[in-house]
C-alpha positions, -999 to +999 in steps of 0.1 A: -793+125+357-818+151+340-839+135+312-858+154+285-896+151+285-909+123+261-938+123+239-959+094+233-940+067+211-907+085+216-881+074+236-869+098+267-841+124+253-811+127+275-796+163+271-760+178+268-752+192+297-725+221+292-708+244+315-708+282+311-687+307+333-705+341+338-676+367+351-668+402+348-658+430+376-671+435+411-708+446+407-711+440+374-745+420+377-732+384+380-755+372+405-782+388+391-777+374+354-773+341+369-807+343+391-828+361+364-823+331+341-820+298+362-849+275+363-837+264+395-834+281+428-799+296+423-772+288+447-755+320+460-727+323+481-731+360+491-717+376+525-726+411+536-695+437+527-679+449+561-659+477+570-630+455+573-636+446+535-634+482+523-593+484+525-591+455+498-629+458+483-631+486+457-667+500+459-661+529+433-695+532+412-712+506+435-711+521+466-752+510+472-738+475+469-742+456+501-733+419+493-706+403+476-701+366+459-673+349+482-671+314+460-697+313+434-733+314+418-749+283+405-780+281+380-792+259+356-812+265+324-829+239+297-821+261+262-841+228+244-851+197+254-817+183+245-792+212+256-790+221+291-766+249+304-749+248+340-742+286+351-714+291+374-711+330+384-675+337+395-665+360+426-654+394+412-628+405+439-591+399+433-587+382+468-611+352+453-594+348+418-579+313+432-611+298+429-612+310+391-593+279+379-616+251+396-643+270+380-630+273+345-623+233+345-645+219+317-662+254+308-671+254+270-674+290+273-679+324+295-698+352+294-681+382+304-702+409+315-691+447+312-704+478+328-696+509+305-693+529+333-664+506+345-653+491+316-618+487+327-630+462+356-637+434+329-600+437+312-587+409+336-617+386+329-608+391+291-571+385+297-578+353+320-602+340+289-578+349+262-547+332+278-567+298+284-583+299+249-614+296+263-643+310+240-660+340+254-687+367+246-690+402+261-723+408+276-728+450+281-752+448+311-768+481+303-776+496+338-800+521+342-783+562+339-754+546+321-746+556+285-749+534+259-726+529+231-729+505+199-713+473+204-685+480+180-675+509+203-670+484+229-654+458+211-626+487+199-623+498+240-618+462+253-594+454+215-612+425+212-608+400+182-630+406+153-649+372+160-653+379+198-695+385+200-706+417+220-741+417+229-761+444+249-783+433+274-803+437+307-788+413+336-825+416+352-843+403+321-843+364+316-849+367+278-819+389+275-801+370+294-806+339+271-797+359+240-763+363+259-760+327+267-773+313+231-743+334+216-717+319+237-727+285+230-728+294+192-692+309+195-681+278+214-694+259+188-677+277+160-645+282+181-642+244+184-651+238+149-622+261+138-597+246+163-604+209+152-599+221+113-566+240+122-554+207+144-561+185+113-544+204+090 
């Protein structure tokens, strides 16, 4: 059990813990994202890419990538004294998609990382969360050398609902990733509130 800090004369704060997924296509920066923001040493399940995997792993656009996540990445961040996020990075290749249902169980929401050079790679993740009514935000990972597009341009290209947040970010920078995570929590809370209202009426 994680206990928050205490001040003299105040009882300890037991934080709310929430589960957030970090998803997206192969090589989009999921492992980097979790590692950049985690306050603990992140758990990584990376393996070296081999010649045997080339027929099934499309590395177009990420030819310099030498490793791949085969199960998940795991990290933790305390946003406030009373709010802790557990981050689960999903594997990007199609052959590991059978793990997604387990990882998604109990998740409050998700970040779908996108690379504007390979935007089509995040379509499957967007579709996955839409079908399961899991609230998500798009984090556009701004890679060096990639063209920058306004958030609304990315929204139109992905055919997103108007209420889905699109946030430009740098998956290497802690503060940038924190902004995306705050957006996920806010969006998920608003989504849950709207859903409760619709059920009650």
